[in-house]
N, C-alpha and C positions, 0 to 999 in steps of 0.2 A: 505494500500501500504506499503510494507515494504522497509525503508531506505536502509538495508543491500543488497536487492537485486538490488535497483537502484546502489549502488556502485559497485556492481558486473557488472551490465551492463556497467557502465562507464568504469570499468577496461577492462574487454573484449573487448568494442568496440574502446578503444583508444582513449575515451574522454578526451579533457583538463579540462572541466567543467561540474558541475552538478548544475543545477538551480531548486530550488523548489519554487514555488511561489503561493499564493493562486489565483484562478480563472484560472488557466492553468495547463494543463498537466506537469509532469517532462521532464524537456529540458536538453540535452547534447549538449555541444557544440565540433563537430567533424570536423576537419579540417577547424576551423572557421566558421563554419556554424550551426545554430540552429537546432536541431533534436528533435520532441517530442516522448514522450513514455507514454505507459497506453492508457487507454480507457475514463477517466474521468477526469475532472478538479480538483484540489487539493482544499480542504477546509480548513478553519481555523485550525480546531481539528487535520487534516492530519499534517500540518507543524508543530503544537504546539507539537505534538506527537513526529514527526522526529528530532527536535531541541533537546527535552529532552533526545532522545537516545544518541545523541553523545556530548552533552554539559557537560564539567566537571562542578560541582556544583560552584566552582569559577566564571566560566565564566556566567554560569545560574544567579548567583548574578549580574554580572556587566551587563548581558543583561537587567534584570528586572530596575537597577539603571540608566543605560544610553542609553538603545534602542538598543546597538549593541555590539557585542564581535566577536572576531577573536582567532583560536587555531588551533594546528595540531591534525590530528585524524587517529589512524592507524588502516585500516580496515583488519583485521585477519592477514594473515601474504601475504596479496596479495598487498596492496599500502597503500599509506598514501595520506592524503588530507589536504590542508590548508582551514579550514572552517570559513566562515564568516555568523553569523547569526545576521540578522536585524530586525526590527520592520516598518512594511509599513502599515498604514491605520488601525492600532491596530492589525494586524495578524503578524505572526512570517514568514520570508522567510530566505532562505538558498541559500548561494553561495559556491560550495565545487570544490576548484582547485585541480586537481590531481597532485601530486607530482611524477614524474617519479622515479622508483626505481633504474635504472641504469643509472650512470654516464654516459653521452656521452664524446666522445673523442673531441679533436680540430678539428678534420677533419670533424667528424659528425655534429658539431655545424656550421663550416664553418669559424671559427675564422681566420683572417689572420696569416700568420708563425710569424711575427714581434712581435705578442702579447706573445707568449713564452717566449721571452726575458724579458719580465716585471716581470716575477716570480722569476727571481734570484735577483731582486734589495734587498738592505738591508734599503731602505728608499724611503718615497715618498707617493704621494695619486694618486691612480688609481680609477678612477669612470667609472661604468658601467651604462649607462643609457638608458633611453626608456621608452614609455607608458606602462601601466598596460598591463600585459599579453605578452610582449615582448621576454621573457625567459632571464631575468637579473639574477634570480636567479640560472637557470641552468648553465648559462655562469659562474658564480661565484662558483658555486659548483664544476664544473670541475677544475677551476683555483686553488681552495684550494686543491683538490685531488691532484693534480700534484705536489703542492708544499710539502703535505703530504708524498708523495712517493718519492719524490727526495732532500729535505732538511731536516737537522736535527734541526728545529726551534721550537718553540712554537707559536702555531695558539690559539688565540681567537676569537670566532664568537659570534656576539651579533645579535639576530634576534627575531622577532615577526610575528609568531612563529618560533621555529627551523623546517627547511622543510627537508634538508637532514642531515642525521646522519653520521659523519664521525668516523672512527674508528682510534685509534693511530697506526701508520705505520711508516715512519721513524720519524715523527713529533710528538709533542706532542698536542694533541688537545683537548682545553677547548670550550664547546658551551654551552651559557648563554641564556636563553629565557626570553625576557620582559615580565614582569606581573606575572612571575611565580619564575624565578631565581632573578630576579632584577627588580625594581620598574620602570626604564626609561633607554632609551637608553643614555641620558646624565650621569646617575649615573652610568651606566654600564662602558662606557668610561674613567669616573673619576678613577673608581676602577681599570678598565685594566691596566693602567699605574703603578699600583704597584704589578702586578701579572708576573712580567718579560715576558713581549709578545715580539715576534719578527714581528710577522703578527697579524693585526686585520682585522677583516671582519666587518663591520658596516652595518646591514641590510637595514637602511634608515637613511638618513640625514635630519630629519623632523624638526629639530628646528635650532635656533641660535646656542644655546649652545652646541649641539651635532656636529654641522658644525665646531665651533672654537676647540672642542676638537680634532677632526679628522685632522684637519691642524696641530695644536702643535703637535700632536702625529708624523706625517708624517714630521714635521720639527726636531724631536728631536730624529730621528734614528730609525723610525719602518715604515714598508711597511703596507699602510692602505687602503682597500679596501672598497668603497663606493658605495651607488645608489641614483640616484635623477630621478623622473619622468619627464626628459627633453628627446628631440631630437636634437642631433646635438651638436657639441663640442662647438660654439661660445655661443648657447644659454644656457648651461650647466655653463659656467663660468659667465654668466651675472646672473643667476638664484642665484648662490652663493653669489656673490657681492651684489646682491639686498636684501639678507638677513639682511644686517648691515645697521646700521644707516649711513646717508649720511657722517657724520664727520669721521667716521671710515673705510670709502671705500677705502681711499687711502692706507692706511695701509694693508688691508686685499689683496687689489691687490699685493703689493709688497710681501707678504707672500705666496700667491698663486702661483704667478709667479715662485717663487723658489720651494714649494713643490709638486705642481702637475705635475706629470710625465706622466699621460695619460688620455684621456677620449674616453672609447669605448662605441659608442652609436649604438643601435641596435632596428631593427624592424623587425616583423614576417610579410611575405606576402604571398597569395596564389600561390601556384606553379601549373604547368602544370599538375601535376599527382594527384590533389586534397587534396595535404597536404599543409605545409607551409614551408617555408624556410627563414632563416635570411640575411638580408642585413645589413652590418655595415659601421659607420663612425668611423675612428681610426685617433686621433690625440696624437702625441708623444711629448714629451718636446723638444724644441729647442732654440736657441737664439733669434731667430725671435719669436717664440710663446710666450715666457718670455717677451720680449720687449712689444708686444701687448697686454699683459694682464696688465702688470704695466702702460701702457700709456693709459687705457681704449679704446683701438681700436680695441675690439673683433669682429668687423664688418671686418678684414683684416684677420682673421685667417683662413677661406675657402681657400681664396688664396695661403696661405703658405701650407696647406693641399695639394692642387692640385699640388703645383709644388714640392712636397716632396716625391713623391711614392717611391723614391729610398730608402727612409729613412723608409718605410714601413707605411707611413700615407695613408689615403684612405678617400675619399668624398663619402657620401650616395650616392649621384646619380651615381657617378662611380660605386660603388658596384650594384646598380640595373640595370644601363647600363651591366654589365659583367653578370650578371644574365638573362639578356633577350638575349645575344650575345651567351650564353650556352645552350638558348633553355631551360632554367628552370622556367621562367616566362612570361607571354604574355604581350606585348607591354603596352597595357592599363594598365595593373597592376602596370608596373614600372612608368609608367606617373603618376598613381594616387599618388603614394607614395614619388613622387620626391620633393626637395627643389625648383628647376628651372624647373617646366616644360616644357616650352618653349625650353629652351636651350638643355633639354634631347631629346626633339622630334627632334630637328635638327641634333644632333648627330646620332640620329635613322635612319635619312635620310628623314623627313619629317616634317611637321608643326603640333603642338600639336591641337587637336580639342578644340574648345571652349566648 
């Protein structure tokens, strides 16, 4: 079974992911559902051979040393994949996420209009959050492309791996790949501040050192974009603060209250046409938000978002409600993803099923 043919199938059928695992036929994820290909389950020799076809030598060495490796792979001139090769029960497995070649517009993604205003800022921390596979990378790529086309600034992206390639337009763009161009996110952030950046995209805030560097950069006159695997603005703020030792948390709350300008949290839900659509929660900085972060009252943030719709803020449940009202998602789909299922059901005109 040829891995290039499988990548062709993923590309032609619009799959988001290709899974290759011993004991099962190749699997595509299409519209959120798993679809098998081929006639026979993969054997250990199959996945070993496929892994060797796509893995650079540096990544193969890492795979043998630590049991997993991640990198980007270009399939001819058709598409690119973010590849994760892993070891399970002594055999190789591959998960290949297809990276869309065409950047989407804000309208196609469904981002609220107020988000575009953030891209003209000269300083501050903007976080795009959500679970794995929720479209964070696509949203950030669209934001960076807008800045690239509309502002004359120096953009530095730090990613593992680099997924979307950005050419120089009105901006100067520097893209650094962790593990290939620089050893770690933290090291890349330290060096970035000496490279005359205006905008920094940090692919993942995975440790305390990287988070601290991002907050410092945002405080000192840079526009910083970062991601976290959280859902909801309040949980995102809590996750950042909880990274720090208890004796430092009061200080970091004060820093974050000043530097954090927005949290955009997104999830993908099945729509009525068999595809997927994004729902968003948007928190923008305001005196009330700053006060709640500083006073460790993040549980009050959703109330502020709910009463600040005119300022461009949106609660996740309100976004789901709007998708249901417009006929884009079914009622049960919206309720399954709601933060407060019972409250949303009442707003839809009925009680939530137990």
